[in-house]
N, C-alpha and C positions, 0 to 999 in steps of 0.2 A: 155299869157305871161308863159316863161319855166325856172324855175331857174335849172341849173346843176350841179352836183357834190357838194351837201352840205354835212355837217356833222350836222345834225338835233340832237339838244338834244330833248330827250323824257325822261317820267317818266321810262321806260326802259333802260336806257343809251343811247349813240351816234348812231345814224343808218345815212349810207351811204347813199343818195337818191336825187332825183330830186323833185322839186315841180311845180304842174301845177296850174297858176292863171286863172280864167277867171271873169270877172266883177270885179274886185277887190277882189274875195275870192278865198281859197285854193278850188281848185276843185279835186286835188289828188295828192297823197303823192307815192312814187315808184319811177320805172326807166322809163323813155318816149323816144322814139325816136323823132328825129328833132333838128332842131339849137333852141339855148337858149343862156343865160347867163350863162357863166361859171364859178362858184363862186370857184374853183379849191381847194376843201376840205374845205373852209371857214365854220364857225361854224353861225349857224342860230338857234336864240332861239325863239320857239313861244309865243306869249304874251306880250312880252318884247317891249315897246314903246320906252322909251328912257333909255338907261343904262349910260346914262352920267350924274351922280347927284354926283357934288363935296360935298362927305359927310362931308370933314372938315371945310366947311363952312355953313352947315346947323343949327349949333349950333346959328350961328348969325342972323338967319332970325325966332327964334322960337316964339319970341315976335308976331311976324305977325301972327301964327296959335293959340299961346295958350290960347287966349280969346274964340277962337270957340269951343275950346275941353274941357272948363269948363261948367259943367251943372250946373245952380244956381238956387235954388229952394227959 
């Protein structure tokens, strides 16, 4: 699968490129010929799985994890 015309966020800044994916893994980053999904300059951020986290509601669920974060000796 080929993703074309991405704005890829890297540690060096934003890079205009294509991403080639084979067998579910990134096989190459650069410019590739051929048909693919045109991202029209949209941004891709590596290693981000779910960016939609309603931060304003996380405090309401703090009690669910607080006991797991406390080390009791």
